[in-house]
N, C-alpha and C positions, 0 to 999 in steps of 0.2 A: 813753438808757434808754427802753424801750417804754412807751407809755401804759397805765395800768391799765385793765383792762376794767371797765365799769360793770355793776352788778347792777340791771338794769332792772325786775325783778319785785318789788322790795321793797314790802311792804304793811304800813304801820304799824298797820292794823287786824287784821292776822293775828297768829297766835301766833309766839313767838320761834322755836319749832322749825320752823314752816313757812318762815320767812325764812331760817333756817339751811340748809334743804334747797336753796333756790334760790341762795343766796350761794355755797355750796360747789360747786354745779354750774358756776357761772361761773369760780370760781377753779381748779377742776380742768381745765376746758377751756382756760383761759389757760396753765396750766403745760404741758399737752401740745402747745399750739400752738408753744411755744418749745423743746420737747424735741429736735427734729431738729438743733438747733445742736450737739449732742454728737457728731454724725457727722463734724464738721470740727474738728480740734484747733486750727486757726488762727482760728476764728470767735470772736474775743474779744467782739465786741458781742453776738452771739447767745447766748453762754454767760452774759454779764452779765445779759441779759434773762431767761434761764432762772433764774438765781440769784434775781433779784428776784421772779419769779413763784412760785418755791418758797417764798420768805419770806412772800409774801402769803397763799399757801395755808396755810402753817403757822400764821401769826398768826390767820387767820380761823378755823381749826379750834380753836385755843386759846380763842378768844372764844366759839365755839358748842359747846365740849366738853360742857357740861351737858346738851345735847340727846341725847347718844349714850352708849353704854356705854363704860366705861373700857377694857374688853378690846379694843374696836375702835379707840379713839382713840389709846391709848398707843403701840402699835407704829407707827402711821402717823406720829405726831409724832416719834418717835425716828428713823425713816427720813428724814423731811424735814429734820430738824436735821442729821443726818450728811451728807446730800447738800448741804445749804446750806453746811456747813463746807468741804467739798472745793471747791465752786464759789467760795466766798469767798476761800480761799487762792489759787486760780487767778486770780481777779480782782485780788487784791493784786499778784501778779506782773505782770499785764498793765499795771497802773498804774505800778509802780515801775521795771520794766526800762527803759522809755523815759526816765524821769527820770535813772536812773543812766547811761544811754547818753549823754545830753546832758552830764552832768558829765564823763564820760570824754572826750567830744569837746573840751570846754573845756580839760581838762588836756593833751590831746594837742596841741591848737593852741598852747598856751603853750609846750610843750616844743619844738615845731617852730620857733616864732619865736625862741626862745633859741638853738637850734642854728644857724639861718640867720645870726643876728647874729654868733655866734662865728666862723663860717666866713668871713664877709664882711670882718671886720677883721683887720689884721696881727697876727701872734702876738707878744706882748711878750716882752721878756727875762724869764727866770725870776727871780722875786723870792721872798724868804722869805714864808711865809704869815702873814697878819695875822688878828686876831680877826674883823674884819669879813668878810674873804675866806672864812675858815673857816665863818662863819655862812651866807654866800651859797652855798657849796658844799654845806653841810648841807641848805639849803632846796631846792636842785636835786635832791639825792638823795631828799629827802622827797617831792618831786613825782613822781619815778619810782615810789616806793613807793606813793603815793596812786593812781596809775594802775593799778598791779598789783592793789591792793586793790579798786578799783571794778570792774575787769575780773573779778576772782574772784567778787565779789558778784553780778555779772550772770550769770555762768555757774552759780552756785549757784541763783539764782532761776529760771533756765531749766530746770534739772534738777527743781527742786521743782514748777514749773508742770507739767512733763510728768508727774511722778508723781501730782499731784493730778488732772490730766485723766484719766489711766488709771484712777485709783481711782474717780472720779465715773462714768466710762463703765461700768466693771465693776459698780459698785453698781446703776446704772440697769438694766443688762441683767439682773442678778440679781433685782431687784425685779419687773421685768416678767415674768420667767420664773416668779415665785412668785405671779402674779396680783395685783400691786399695784393696777392700774387697777380691777379688780373690787372690791377692798376700798374704794377711794376712791368708787366709784359707790354703795356702800352708804350713804355719807354723804348721798347725794341721794335715797335711797329709804326710809331708815329711818323717816322721819316721814311719816305719811299724812294728818295733819289739815290741812284746807284753810283758807282765810280764812273768818272768821266770816260775811262777806257771802254767800259761796257756800253755807255751811251754812244760813243763814236762808232762802234761796230754795228749799230742798228741800221736797218735799211732807211734810206732817205727817199721820200716821195719826190 
């Protein structure tokens, strides 16, 4: 996960609104620095970093929301929340698919070992099936079913990942075409009151 960008210009002597302006500037720049990851559907790490930066921007805006008008903040928060959801579902698939693949490999390895042992030993004379033998055969059939189930889950997650990627990319393009960055930049310009120290140094008539 990418390291969070620090807000170097925080000033405890300044107003809450002034600090909001500078904090939002950093969070917006951080998100846009990770946005190019959307160009590559296989860049799992890049899109994970983008998801985290979107979340940081959203939480920062929720914290500083009292400094801005609701008509500006609400649509931005809604957009960030939706984008975060798409990227979150995508990230879940990136985490779960390798885990399911490892489980599938274990089941396949067990099945191969069983077949090799059966082939290697002489075929016994046919005997009436016993309860224990029935249970063993049932377990082997269950293993085959388990492999099919895991493989099906992997394929479903891959399809869902692809759908979430396409949805995230389409949403990002739509937001940009609607001037989303300009709306975000308003969060850095809406408040013009500077730190008290700077105000105190101004000439007094």
